[in-house]
Each structure stands twice: as structure tokens, then as C-alpha cells.
C-alpha positions in Angstrom: 67.4 -13.0 -51.8 69.5 -14.6 -49.2 70.1 -11.2 -47.6 66.4 -10.5 -47.3 66.2 -13.0 -44.5 68.3 -10.6 -42.4 66.2 -7.5 -43.0 64.7 -6.0 -39.8 60.9 -6.0 -39.2 60.8 -2.2 -39.7 62.4 -2.5 -43.1 59.9 -5.2 -44.1 57.0 -3.0 -43.1 58.4 0.0 -45.1 58.7 -2.2 -48.2 55.1 -3.5 -47.8 53.8 0.1 -47.4 55.6 1.1 -50.7 54.1 -1.9 -52.5 50.6 -1.0 -51.3 51.0 2.6 -52.5 52.2 1.4 -55.9 49.3 -1.0 -56.2 46.8 1.7 -55.4 48.5 4.0 -58.0 48.4 1.4 -60.7 44.7 0.7 -60.0 43.6 4.3 -60.7 41.0 4.4 -63.5 40.0 0.8 -63.0 36.4 0.1 -61.9 37.6 -2.0 -58.9 40.4 -1.5 -56.4 42.7 -4.2 -55.3 41.9 -4.4 -51.6 38.8 -6.6 -52.3 38.7 -9.8 -50.4 39.6 -10.9 -46.9 38.3 -14.3 -46.1 40.3 -14.7 -43.0 43.3 -15.9 -45.0 44.8 -12.6 -46.1 44.1 -10.4 -49.1 43.3 -12.4 -52.3 42.5 -10.4 -55.5 42.7 -13.4 -57.8 39.1 -14.5 -57.2 37.6 -11.2 -58.4 36.5 -10.7 -62.0 37.5 -7.1 -63.0 35.1 -6.8 -65.9 34.5 -3.1 -66.3 31.1 -1.4 -66.4 30.2 0.5 -69.5 29.3 3.8 -67.8 28.5 5.4 -71.2 25.5 3.2 -72.0 22.2 4.9 -72.2 20.5 2.1 -70.4 19.1 3.5 -67.1 18.0 1.7 -64.1 14.3 2.3 -64.0 13.5 -0.3 -61.4 10.4 0.3 -59.3 10.1 -1.2 -55.9 6.5 -1.8 -54.7 6.5 -2.9 -51.0 3.5 -4.1 -49.2 2.5 -5.0 -45.7 -1.2 -5.8 -45.0 -3.1 -2.8 -46.3 -0.1 -0.5 -46.5 1.9 0.2 -49.7 5.2 2.1 -50.4 6.8 2.7 -53.8 10.5 3.4 -54.2 12.4 4.1 -57.4 16.0 3.1 -58.3 16.8 6.5 -59.7 16.4 8.0 -56.3 19.5 6.1 -55.1 21.9 6.9 -57.9 25.4 8.0 -56.7 28.2 9.8 -58.4 31.2 8.6 -56.3 32.9 5.3 -55.6 34.8 6.5 -52.5 32.3 5.4 -49.9 32.5 1.9 -48.6 30.2 -0.1 -46.4 32.7 -2.9 -45.9 36.5 -2.9 -46.3 36.2 -5.9 -48.6 34.2 -4.0 -51.2 36.0 -0.7 -51.1 36.2 1.0 -54.6 33.8 -1.2 -56.4 32.1 0.9 -59.0 28.4 1.2 -58.3 27.2 3.4 -61.2 26.6 0.9 -64.0 23.3 0.0 -65.7 21.0 -2.6 -64.1 22.7 -5.7 -65.6 26.1 -4.4 -64.4 24.6 -3.9 -61.0 23.3 -7.4 -60.9 26.7 -8.7 -61.8 28.3 -6.6 -59.1 25.7 -7.8 -56.6 26.5 -11.4 -57.4 30.2 -10.8 -56.9 29.6 -9.2 -53.5 27.4 -12.1 -52.4 29.8 -14.6 -53.7 32.5 -13.2 -51.4 30.1 -13.6 -48.5 29.0 -10.0 -48.3 25.6 -9.9 -46.4 22.7 -9.3 -48.9 21.6 -6.2 -47.0 25.1 -4.7 -47.3 25.4 -5.8 -50.9 22.1 -4.2 -51.9 22.8 -1.0 -50.0 26.3 -0.7 -51.5 24.7 -0.3 -54.9 21.6 1.6 -53.7 23.2 3.8 -51.1 20.5 5.0 -48.7 18.0 2.3 -49.5 18.1 1.0 -46.0 17.3 4.5 -44.6 14.0 4.3 -46.5 13.4 0.8 -45.2 14.0 1.9 -41.6 11.3 4.6 -42.1 8.9 2.0 -43.4 9.5 -0.4 -40.6 8.4 2.3 -38.1 5.0 1.9 -39.6 5.1 -1.9 -39.3 7.0 -2.8 -36.2 5.5 -2.9 -32.7 6.5 -4.4 -29.4 4.4 -7.3 -28.0 2.0 -6.3 -25.3 0.2 -8.5 -22.8 -3.6 -8.7 -22.6 -5.0 -6.9 -19.6 -8.0 -7.1 -17.3 -9.8 -4.0 -16.2 -12.9 -3.5 -14.2 -15.4 -0.9 -15.4 -19.0 -0.4 -14.4 -18.7 -3.4 -12.1 -17.8 -5.7 -15.0 -14.6 -7.5 -15.9 -13.2 -6.3 -19.3 -10.4 -7.8 -21.2 -8.1 -5.7 -23.4 -6.7 -7.9 -26.1 -3.0 -8.5 -26.4 -0.8 -6.9 -29.1 1.3 -9.3 -31.2 4.9 -8.1 -31.7 5.9 -7.4 -35.3 9.5 -7.1 -36.5 10.7 -6.7 -40.0 12.7 -9.7 -41.1 15.5 -7.8 -42.9 17.5 -10.9 -43.8 14.6 -12.5 -45.6 13.5 -9.1 -47.0 16.8 -8.5 -48.8 17.1 -12.1 -50.0 13.6 -11.9 -51.6 14.3 -8.4 -52.9 17.5 -9.4 -54.7 15.9 -12.5 -56.3 13.0 -10.4 -57.7 15.4 -7.6 -58.6 17.4 -9.9 -61.0 14.4 -10.7 -63.2 12.0 -7.8 -62.8 11.9 -4.1 -63.5 8.8 -3.7 -61.4 9.1 -5.5 -58.1 6.1 -6.3 -56.0 7.2 -7.6 -52.6 5.2 -8.4 -49.5 7.5 -7.4 -46.6 8.3 -10.4 -44.5 8.0 -10.0 -40.7 8.8 -12.0 -37.5 5.8 -12.2 -35.1 6.3 -12.6 -31.4 3.4 -13.6 -29.1 3.1 -11.8 -25.8 3.4 -13.7 -22.5 -0.3 -13.1 -21.6 -3.1 -13.5 -24.2 -6.9 -12.7 -23.9 -7.5 -16.5 -24.2 -5.4 -17.1 -21.1 -7.2 -14.4 -19.2 -10.7 -15.6 -20.1 -9.9 -18.7 -18.2 -9.9 -16.7 -15.0 -13.0 -14.5 -15.5 -15.7 -17.0 -14.7 -18.1 -16.2 -11.8 -17.3 -18.7 -9.1 -19.7 -17.4 -6.5 -22.1 -14.5 -5.6 -23.7 -13.7 -2.2 -26.1 -10.9 -1.2 -27.4 -9.5 2.1 -30.1 -7.0 2.8 -29.5 -3.5 4.1 -33.1 -2.3 3.5 -33.7 -1.5 7.2 -30.2 0.0 7.9 -29.8 3.6 9.0 -28.2 6.2 6.7 -25.0 6.1 8.7 -24.8 2.3 8.5 -25.4 2.3 4.8 -22.7 5.0 4.3 -20.1 2.9 6.1 -21.1 -0.2 4.2 -20.8 1.5 0.9 -17.4 3.0 1.8 -16.0 -0.4 2.7 -17.4 -2.0 -0.5 -15.8 0.7 -2.7 -12.4 -0.1 -1.2 -12.7 -3.9 -1.8 -14.3 -3.6 -5.2 -11.9 -4.6 -8.0 -9.4 -6.4 -5.7 -7.2 -8.8 -7.6 -5.5 -11.7 -5.8 -2.7 -13.6 -7.6 -2.1 -17.3 -7.1 -1.2 -18.0 -3.4 -1.8 -14.4 -2.4 -3.6 -13.7 0.9 -6.3 -11.2 1.6 -6.7 -9.4 4.9 -10.0 -7.5 5.4 -8.4 -5.1 7.9 -5.3 -4.5 5.8 -7.5 -3.9 2.7 -10.2 -1.7 4.3 -8.0 0.0 6.9 -9.0 1.5 10.3 -12.7 2.4 10.8 -12.4 5.8 12.5 -13.9 9.3 12.2 -10.6 10.5 10.7 -11.0 7.9 8.0 -14.5 9.1 7.2 -16.6 6.5 8.9 -19.9 7.4 10.7 -21.7 6.4 13.8 -24.0 3.3 13.5 -25.0 0.2 15.6 -22.2 -2.1 16.6 -22.1 -5.1 18.9 -20.0 -4.4 22.0 -19.8 -6.8 25.0 -22.9 -8.6 23.7 -25.0 -5.4 23.3 -26.0 -3.4 20.3 -24.7 0.1 20.8 -23.7 3.1 18.7 -20.1 3.0 17.4 -18.0 4.4 14.6 -17.9 2.1 11.6 -21.1 0.2 12.3 -22.2 -1.9 9.3 -18.7 -2.9 8.2 -19.1 -6.3 9.7 -22.0 -6.9 7.3 -19.5 -6.3 4.5 -17.0 -8.8 5.9 -19.7 -11.4 6.6 -21.1 -11.0 3.0 -17.5 -11.5 1.7 -17.0 -14.5 4.0 -20.0 -16.3 2.5 -18.9 -15.5 -1.1 -15.4 -16.7 -0.4 -16.7 -20.0 1.1 -18.9 -20.6 -2.0 -16.0 -19.9 -4.3 -13.8 -22.6 -2.8 -11.1 -20.2 -1.6 -9.2 -21.2 1.6 -10.3 -19.3 4.7 -7.4 -18.8 7.1 -9.1 -16.8 9.8 -12.7 -15.8 10.7 -14.5 -14.9 13.9 -18.2 -14.8 15.0 -20.0 -12.1 16.8 -21.0 -12.6 20.4 -24.7 -12.1 19.4 -26.6 -13.4 16.4 -26.9 -11.1 13.5 -29.8 -11.1 11.2 -28.2 -10.7 7.8 -26.6 -14.1 7.5 -27.3 -17.6 8.9 -25.9 -18.5 12.3 -22.3 -19.7 11.9 -21.7 -17.7 8.8 -20.9 -14.2 10.2 -17.4 -12.8 10.1 -16.8 -10.1 12.8 -13.9 -7.7 12.1 -12.3 -5.3 14.5 -9.1 -3.5 13.5 -6.2 -4.8 15.5 -8.1 -7.8 17.1 -10.3 -9.7 14.7 -9.8 -10.1 11.0 -11.1 -12.1 8.0 -8.2 -13.6 6.2 -8.3 -16.0 3.2 -6.0 -16.9 0.3 -6.2 -17.6 -3.4 -5.5 -21.3 -3.6 -6.5 -21.6 -7.2 -4.3 -21.9 -10.3 -4.9 -18.3 -11.5 -5.9 -14.8 -10.5 -9.0 -14.1 -8.4 -11.1 -10.9 -8.8 -13.6 -9.5 -6.2 -16.4 -7.3 -7.4 -18.9 -5.5 -5.1 -22.3 -4.1 -5.9 -24.3 -1.7 -3.8 -28.0 -0.7 -4.0 -30.1 1.0 -1.3 -31.7 -2.3 -0.3 -28.9 -4.9 -0.7 -25.2 -5.5 -1.2 -23.7 -8.2 -3.4 -20.2 -9.6 -3.6 -19.1 -11.7 -6.5 -15.8 -13.7 -6.9 -14.4 -14.4 -10.4 -11.6 -16.8 -11.3 -11.1 -20.2 -13.0 -14.4 -22.0 -13.8 -15.7 -24.4 -11.2 -17.3 -26.3 -14.1 -19.5 -29.1 -12.7 -18.5 -28.3 -9.1 -20.7 -26.2 -6.7 -20.3 -25.4 -3.0 -23.3 -25.0 -0.7 -23.4 -23.6 2.8 -25.5 -25.1 5.6 -25.6 -25.1 9.4 -26.8 -27.4 12.2 -28.1 -26.2 15.5 -26.8 -28.6 18.2 -28.0 -26.7 21.3 -30.4 -23.8 22.0 -30.8 -21.6 25.1 -34.0 -19.7 25.5 -33.9 -15.9 25.5 -35.9 -15.9 28.8 -38.3 -13.3 30.1 -38.3 -9.8 28.6 -36.9 -6.8 30.4 -39.5 -4.1 31.2 -38.5 -0.4 31.2 -40.7 2.5 32.2 -39.7 5.6 30.5 -39.6 7.8 33.6 -37.0 10.2 32.0 -39.0 10.6 28.8 -36.1 9.1 26.7 -38.6 7.5 24.3 -41.4 10.1 24.3 -41.4 10.0 20.5 -42.6 6.4 20.7 -44.5 6.1 24.0 -45.9 8.4 26.6 -48.5 6.7 28.7 -48.2 3.5 30.8 -50.7 1.7 28.6 -48.4 2.2 25.6 -45.3 0.1 24.8 -42.8 -0.8 22.1 -40.1 -3.4 21.7 -36.8 -1.8 22.0 -34.8 -5.0 21.5 -36.0 -8.2 20.0 -35.5 -11.5 21.8 -33.0 -14.0 20.4 -32.4 -17.5 21.6 -28.9 -18.6 22.2 -27.4 -21.2 19.9 -24.5 -23.7 19.6 -24.3 -24.1 15.8 -22.0 -26.0 13.5 -21.4 -24.5 10.0 -20.5 -26.6 7.0 -19.5 -26.2 3.3 -20.9 -29.0 1.1 -19.2 -29.9 -2.1 -21.4 -31.1 -4.9 -20.2 -32.6 -8.2 -22.6 -33.3 -11.0 -25.5 -33.0 -8.6 -24.0 -35.5 -6.1 -22.8 -34.5 -2.6 -19.2 -35.7 -2.4 -18.0 -34.0 0.8 -19.2 -32.0 3.9 -16.5 -30.0 5.6 -17.0 -28.6 9.1 -16.0 -24.9 9.2 -16.7 -23.7 12.8 -18.6 -24.6 16.0 -20.0 -21.3 17.4 -21.9 -20.4 20.5 -24.1 -17.3 20.4 -25.4 -15.8 23.7 -29.2 -15.6 24.2 -30.6 -12.1 24.1 -33.8 -11.2 25.9 -36.2 -8.7 24.6 -36.6 -5.2 26.0 -40.1 -3.7 26.3 -40.5 0.1 26.9 -43.6 1.5 28.5 -44.6 5.1 29.0 -44.5 6.5 32.5 -47.5 8.8 32.5 -50.9 7.8 34.0 -53.8 8.6 31.7 -56.7 10.8 33.0 -59.9 8.8 33.3 -61.9 11.6 31.4 -59.4 11.3 28.6 -59.8 7.6 28.5 -63.6 7.9 28.3 -63.4 10.6 25.7 -61.1 8.4 23.6 -63.4 5.5 23.9 -66.4 7.6 22.7 -64.4 8.9 19.8 -63.5 5.3 18.8 -67.2 4.2 19.1 -68.4 7.1 16.9 -65.8 6.4 14.3 
């Protein structure tokens, strides 16, 4: 023994290898091998009971596994997992355990495996090789990833698609429960345990931001076909817009350029204080309608401009002129959640609604105050010498109003905050000056024949 201290490392390894081979040879025919336990302290075979299975017994394992989840049901049979070999191992600590005994012997083996800290899932699948493959197929019918609730806009309404709760099979609990039932039952009825995970966004959360905060309408009943076309085109672009918290909205950026190439048509626009034909006429009515809806919803307006002339579709001080590249309507979502803009078009009016967190007992009202007025002055008279308006007038005793008179104003616009029916604040928005606009009267240029005048008088009398 004293000389063993001087053996080289290579000699020691050779001796250990020979010892291992002899141990394996001596274990042939035994139901268990010797390389059983490794608890981090080296191999230890003294803790294992080598009680042999009686493989000749007629007792068969007729265990039935009934697995349930909600309204689903699966049935597995122990006989489908019988094996005829002991050479396959799941873990090096349980290599060569005999797995082909009757049920009682399988229970004893399962206890041994668990007692040496083998995971229940591994222990069960060591005895019923392939059981986990069946469970993996079952879990495909159970498991699903969590999915957030979503908002969609359809038929000019806000719809909420409910969230999907994530489901994952709890394998650790499943095999623990399964083994406990297995020890005392031949017919096992087990509700499959799962782990549920809530999505980040639920329908309850989204409903908080789908209250109608404001709605504003303007009339387009007297608008030309081209003007209505432009209005509808701009509304369709804006409809369904979502603004996240702190996100800004630019009318020009959203709607884009109003040009012939972009599909806009000729209609009346205000240019240098005059109503003239221009591409995209009518779009300013959309921006003004939106401006009023935004103010009533409590969103923060960053930029808005008036027209040089009064417009008839909103109160003085509440118009929002837009011109791509020079004038824009800009506001931001200063609420705690998302904001949605919905637009509705009919042949007589347009309506813009803003949805978000509920204003509850708070309402916002718009009002204006005229602080100065300038008269429109005398009308301008035009005689249609060139026959430009022959479809309306022909003779010098006929006339029509080409342009209506509008007085000039200096007006202050306010948003009034009302809580529980009480006015709590009045915020000045703008002080605007609108130029006066005199009327234009057009007369025909032709002199009527006296005979025709008399004839017409007689016809009128006889009638």
C-alpha cells in the first residue's frame, strides 16, 4: 500500500477503468446498474435499494389516464407506453433501472427516483417512455400566447377586440399531481393545471379611452359639387386618426397637399380677401370643424389661423384657415390616454367627433365677444356690359346680389370650462380682426323696349 502513493496518475486512471468494467460485468442480470446516484459528492450506490422486480407476474399495468381541460378530454393508456429494453436513460443517475415491472413495482421505482432528486417529469417519463410526447401534443390544443386587446374603427364606430389571456401548461404541477393520483388509482381523472398570463392591454383598459369627448358639425348644404368632393376627400383621410399620449397632430401633414395631382377639384377659396376659384376649396371648412371639436374636447391647440374674411360655417373667431406650407392647424393629445378622431359626411353636413378618456362632469363651451365692428359700406354696382351674367340678368331693370355684404369685426374667442353646471374658468383663445366686405350688385346692360314693357304690364294685369 505504501508503494501506491508513488503510482503515476495514468496508472491510477487505468486501475479505475478496470474496476469500472468489472463492476459493470458483475451487475449483468441485476435489475439496476451501479452508476446510480451522483448528488454532487461522487457516486454513491449504498443509498439505493436493489429489490428486484418480478417480471414474470401476470399483473399488468392497466392504468387509464383521463386528462381534462375546460371542455376538452384526452384518454391515455399505460399499455401504450410499455417498453422492452432497459438501455435507454433519461438521466445518467438512473441509467439501467428496470422499467418493465407491474404497477406496484413501477410505483416503488418512481419513489426511488424522486428520493434521489430526479425531477417528477423525468421520473414518470422514465417509466412511461414517450408519455411526454403525448402531453406535448395535448398542450398544443391548450396553450396560447397572450394578445393585447385592440381598437378598430368600422362603420364610423369604435370597436374593441377583446384580449387573449395567455395559457401555458404547468408541467411541474401536472406531473406532481399525476404521480400522486397514479399511486392510488387505476383510473386517473386529472384536470390539467395551467399558468395564465394577462396581456399588457385589456378591453377594460381600452374602454376608458373610448368615450365621446366632443362632437361638432357644420353645414355644407349650399356647397358646390366640387367643394363637397374636396371636403369629403379630406374627411376620409382624417377619419380614424389615433393620437397617443403627447402626440401632435398637424392638419397639413395628415391631409397633405391640396393639388390637382392629389385629386382635388376647383371650388371657392379666399385669396387676398376675396372669394375666388381655387384648387382644394372647402378643405378649410374641414379644418375649422376639426378646430371646434378639438377645443370642445379639451385638447391643447398649438397653432391656428383665421381667414382674412368671415366665413359662414362657424362663429367669428372659431375658423381655422389652412394653406399647405404657410398656415396649419396643430394640436396635441394632452390627455392620459389615446385619442381617436372620427369623421362623418352627409350631403348636407359634416361632423367630427373626438373620443378619449371621459370628461365626466366637465364640459367645454365656446363663445365669442365682438369688441369692435366696421360697417361694410356702400354696395358695388356692376353693369353686365359683357354679358358675363346673362344667365341671371339681361336688362337694366334686373339685378342680383353677386356678393353679400359682411361687416368687419374685431372679435375675441373663448373656451369656457363648466364643472357640475358651474362656470369655473374662461380662457381667451384669440383676438381676431376680419375685414369688412361690401356687397356686389349686378345689373343687366340692355335697355328694355317700351312696347315690350307695356306688353308685359298687360300680361301681368290679365293674369
